[in-house]
C-alpha angles and dihedrals in degrees: 000000000000093000091047091049092051096046098068090044091052091047091049092051091049091050092049091050092048090051093050093048091047091051091048093049094045094048092048093047093051096051092041090053089051089053094244117167112262084001099168092048100042094036092054090050092049092047093053092040088056089050089050091051088058092050094246103108125101129191118268117250113262093245091059091047090053092047090052092050095047094045091048091049092050089051092051092049092050090074091067095088123154090253092052092047091048091051091057090066093060098071108041097153098049091040089056088051088050090060090052092043091052090057091046095049093047092045094049093050093043092053089057096044097043088060093049118100113255097021115118120204091259093048093047093047099047090042089054096054107108116225132343088096100176091043093050092048093051096046096042097055098069090040091070098254119156097249100197092053091044091050093051092051095046098043092044090054093051095049095045091044093055090052098041104043097062089051094050092043088053093209126135115253120234130175128260140160124219116219124200132183109250131218120241111260090242090058092051092048089051093050091048091050094049092045092048093052093046091045092050089052092049094048090047086059091052099260108152114229089006091154093059097043093048092050093051092046095046093046094040092053093046092050097036091054091048094245091123115047104216149321124339113268115283095243090054091048089052092048091051093048092047091051094047091046091047091049092051089047090059088061086073090068105122092007116161099237091190087076093059095092094054090046091055091052089053090047092054096047095044090048092052091050093050093043092051090054091047093050091049093053091042090057090050092048092048090054094043100050098024101242128138115278090234090058093048092045093056090044092054098035114120095246138107127285098244096043095048094044090051089050090052090054091047092051094046094246131135107285092191092059092046096042095047092055094048090046090051090050090052090052091051093047091048091053097040103044096067089052091048091049090054091048091052091049092048092049088068096224136068094196124100119232088252096054100030109148097017113129119236102234096193111098117223114243 
């Protein structure tokens, strides 16, 4: 009787998991085919969120969540090649401005969101961080951030940015494809295995997001020292993004969709605040290092490394200048977010002074 009772339950869980993964893959494939920025990641999230809205989504098993985090971290670390690190040294003045601009962009967006009803301090802060989308999602979840609101703010910023920046830059768009050397699958599997073991050890010692940090460090060292030749293979990048997007999509289970309109208003106003700060520092950097304003604007824009580098190629601008600044911003975010997470935890409250005492009505999946 026990075995018979367990069999339907196991079959049901398998069917639910297959449905979630299918929704994630389908959503990612659609947006990627449309050329959307971070299409596989954001599309997977939207696909599973739509499934959750219909009451059909189920949480991912912990092992898949860990695999997604480790694979995403290995992919992030693969950008730290010797050539990329060497490029960072070519623009010291504008890179210094980037560090200040990052604080200004995050602060401007945070000031808007922290005064918006329903946004805790953690949700406002992680929503305000520009770029490093997968990393922010993974770090924000255990910090108590409201993931559906955070996802709306971050995804909205990326889509609007991709539409707005070319208009502001006033440069004709062409087409281009970026080619990277890729690591052998065996190398990637080895990095994932080492990072997983190290991450498990860190989390056993109470290190929050140990899986992600270990993956970035292990992959970054391997690529920075030239031991691994390039990026992880495209199919593996896609799989990691689909898993991360699907996991974030499950955070919409039980989401109060009646709040979506107010979240979009907050997304628009916080984006404008961050973009105004970015444009101001881009103008200063263009004057300081004598580069075109369009180039500086894309380098300082609050978007992701891959999306902004691809845009630089498409607009006929210097991808090294753009990529080095977004890589530097990722380094800064990677170093700063753990410290910020500890500060939030030590403060004893995730609520902003404006929304202190308001209950977060979104259940955590």
